[in-house]
C-alpha positions as CSV (number, residue, x, y, z in Angstrom):
1,X,-4.4,18.0,-57.0
2,X,-1.3,20.2,-56.3
3,X,2.0,18.8,-56.1
4,X,3.5,18.1,-53.1
5,X,6.2,20.3,-51.0
6,X,9.4,19.0,-49.9
7,X,7.9,18.8,-46.3
8,X,5.0,16.9,-47.5
9,X,5.1,13.1,-46.9
10,X,2.8,11.3,-49.5
11,X,0.9,8.1,-48.7
12,X,2.6,5.0,-50.6
13,X,1.3,3.8,-53.8
14,X,2.4,0.4,-53.6
15,X,1.0,-0.8,-57.0
16,X,1.7,2.0,-59.4
17,X,5.3,2.0,-57.8
18,X,5.8,-1.5,-58.5
19,X,4.6,-1.0,-62.1
20,X,7.2,2.1,-62.6
21,X,9.9,0.1,-60.9
22,X,9.6,-3.2,-63.2
23,X,9.6,-0.7,-65.9
24,X,12.8,1.1,-64.8
25,X,14.0,-2.2,-64.5
26,X,13.4,-3.4,-68.1
27,X,15.1,-0.3,-69.4
28,X,18.3,-0.7,-67.2
29,X,18.4,-4.7,-68.3
30,X,18.5,-3.5,-71.8
31,X,21.2,-1.0,-71.3
32,X,23.1,-3.8,-69.7
33,X,23.2,-1.9,-66.3
34,X,22.6,-5.5,-64.0
35,X,23.0,-3.4,-60.8
36,X,20.3,-1.1,-61.4
37,X,18.3,-3.9,-63.0
38,X,18.4,-6.2,-60.3
39,X,17.7,-3.6,-57.3
40,X,14.6,-2.1,-59.4
41,X,13.4,-5.6,-60.1
42,X,13.7,-6.5,-56.3
43,X,11.8,-3.1,-55.5
44,X,9.1,-3.9,-58.0
45,X,8.4,-7.1,-56.7
46,X,8.3,-5.8,-53.2
47,X,6.0,-3.0,-54.2
48,X,3.5,-5.5,-55.8
49,X,3.9,-7.9,-52.9
50,X,2.9,-4.9,-50.1
51,X,0.4,-3.8,-52.6
52,X,-1.5,-7.3,-52.4
53,X,-1.2,-7.2,-48.6
54,X,-2.6,-3.9,-48.3
55,X,-5.4,-4.6,-51.1
56,X,-6.4,-8.2,-50.5
57,X,-4.7,-9.6,-47.2
58,X,-5.9,-6.7,-44.4
59,X,-2.8,-5.0,-44.0
60,X,-2.6,-1.4,-43.2
61,X,-0.2,1.8,-42.4
62,X,0.9,2.2,-39.2
63,X,1.5,5.5,-37.4
64,X,4.7,5.9,-39.4
65,X,3.1,5.4,-42.5
66,X,4.7,1.8,-42.9
67,X,2.7,-1.3,-44.0
68,X,1.8,-3.8,-41.4
69,X,-0.5,-6.3,-40.6
70,X,-1.9,-6.7,-37.1
71,X,-2.1,-10.5,-37.4
72,X,1.7,-10.8,-37.5
73,X,2.0,-8.9,-34.2
74,X,-1.3,-11.0,-32.7
75,X,0.4,-14.5,-33.9
76,X,3.8,-13.9,-32.0
77,X,2.0,-12.9,-28.9
78,X,5.2,-11.9,-27.2
79,X,4.7,-8.4,-25.2
80,X,7.9,-6.6,-26.0
81,X,8.0,-7.6,-29.8
82,X,10.1,-5.3,-32.1
83,X,7.8,-3.5,-34.3
84,X,10.0,-4.4,-37.2
85,X,8.8,-8.1,-37.0
86,X,5.2,-7.3,-38.1
87,X,6.1,-4.1,-40.2
88,X,6.3,-5.4,-44.1
89,X,10.1,-4.5,-44.8
90,X,11.9,-5.5,-47.6
91,X,12.4,-8.9,-49.7
92,X,13.4,-11.7,-49.0
93,X,11.4,-11.2,-45.7
94,X,8.5,-9.9,-46.9
95,X,7.7,-13.1,-48.9
96,X,7.4,-15.0,-45.3
97,X,4.9,-12.5,-44.4
98,X,2.9,-12.8,-47.1
99,X,3.0,-16.9,-46.8
100,X,1.9,-16.2,-43.1
101,X,-1.2,-14.2,-44.0
102,X,-2.2,-16.0,-47.5
103,X,-4.9,-18.5,-45.9
104,X,-8.0,-19.5,-46.7
105,X,-9.6,-19.2,-50.3
106,X,-8.4,-15.6,-51.0
107,X,-4.7,-16.8,-50.0
108,X,-4.7,-19.9,-52.0
109,X,-6.2,-17.6,-54.9
110,X,-3.3,-15.1,-54.7
111,X,-0.6,-17.7,-53.8
112,X,-1.6,-19.4,-57.3
113,X,-0.9,-16.3,-59.1
114,X,2.6,-15.8,-57.6
115,X,5.9,-17.9,-58.2
116,X,5.8,-21.2,-56.5
117,X,9.2,-20.2,-54.3
118,X,10.5,-16.9,-53.1
119,X,13.0,-15.9,-56.1
120,X,14.6,-13.1,-54.0
121,X,16.2,-15.1,-51.6
122,X,19.6,-13.7,-51.2
123,X,18.4,-10.1,-52.6
124,X,19.1,-7.4,-50.4
125,X,17.8,-3.6,-50.6
126,X,21.7,-2.7,-49.8
127,X,22.2,-4.1,-53.1
128,X,21.8,-0.6,-54.5
129,X,25.2,-0.1,-53.5
130,X,27.0,-3.0,-55.1
131,X,29.1,-3.0,-58.2
132,X,26.5,-4.2,-60.8
133,X,29.5,-6.3,-62.4
134,X,29.5,-8.7,-59.5
135,X,25.7,-9.7,-60.4
136,X,25.5,-12.4,-62.6
137,X,23.4,-11.7,-65.7
138,X,21.4,-15.0,-64.9
139,X,20.3,-13.5,-61.5
140,X,19.2,-10.4,-63.1
141,X,17.3,-12.3,-65.7
142,X,15.6,-14.4,-62.7
143,X,14.7,-11.4,-60.7
144,X,12.8,-9.8,-63.4
145,X,10.8,-12.9,-64.5
146,X,9.8,-13.5,-61.0
147,X,8.9,-9.2,-60.6
148,X,6.8,-9.4,-63.8
149,X,5.0,-12.2,-62.6
150,X,4.6,-10.8,-59.0
151,X,3.5,-7.4,-61.0
152,X,1.3,-9.3,-63.1
153,X,-0.3,-10.8,-60.1
154,X,-1.2,-7.5,-58.6
155,X,-2.5,-6.1,-61.7
156,X,-4.6,-9.7,-62.3
157,X,-6.0,-9.6,-58.5
158,X,-6.7,-5.5,-58.8
159,X,-8.7,-5.5,-62.1
160,X,-10.3,-8.9,-62.0
161,X,-12.4,-8.1,-58.9
162,X,-11.6,-12.1,-58.6
163,X,-11.3,-11.2,-54.6
């Protein structure tokens, strides 16, 4: 494999990205860098959820290289639906996509491995610009714990062949 040039766009590797972001979040937390730790915990959870959606719930990449699920588009039945409404974007909205698509036996199995609720309500990817001092330590801990569970669910689903 050759290194990508600056002009190449590599396909997303959500699973490995999730694990890398989580590892970096833990390191940032150990250094008491709450802003980066919280941001990376959210990105880890987001990437793991996208990996689950792509690998186990029928999502795919659209023509712009973004993950989406056609079932979200079809369920809305609106002719001029904004593409962003069925693309898998960021948390906390991404959690709703997961809940909408996790139906049947497979969906129940997936949801049983995840936290009972979306611990990223109020988290925003724009938090990367925030002053880390404004983020409470217990918020970072909650997000790290949820990210660890979600990443663990991705790894478990991917390695056990349970689905």
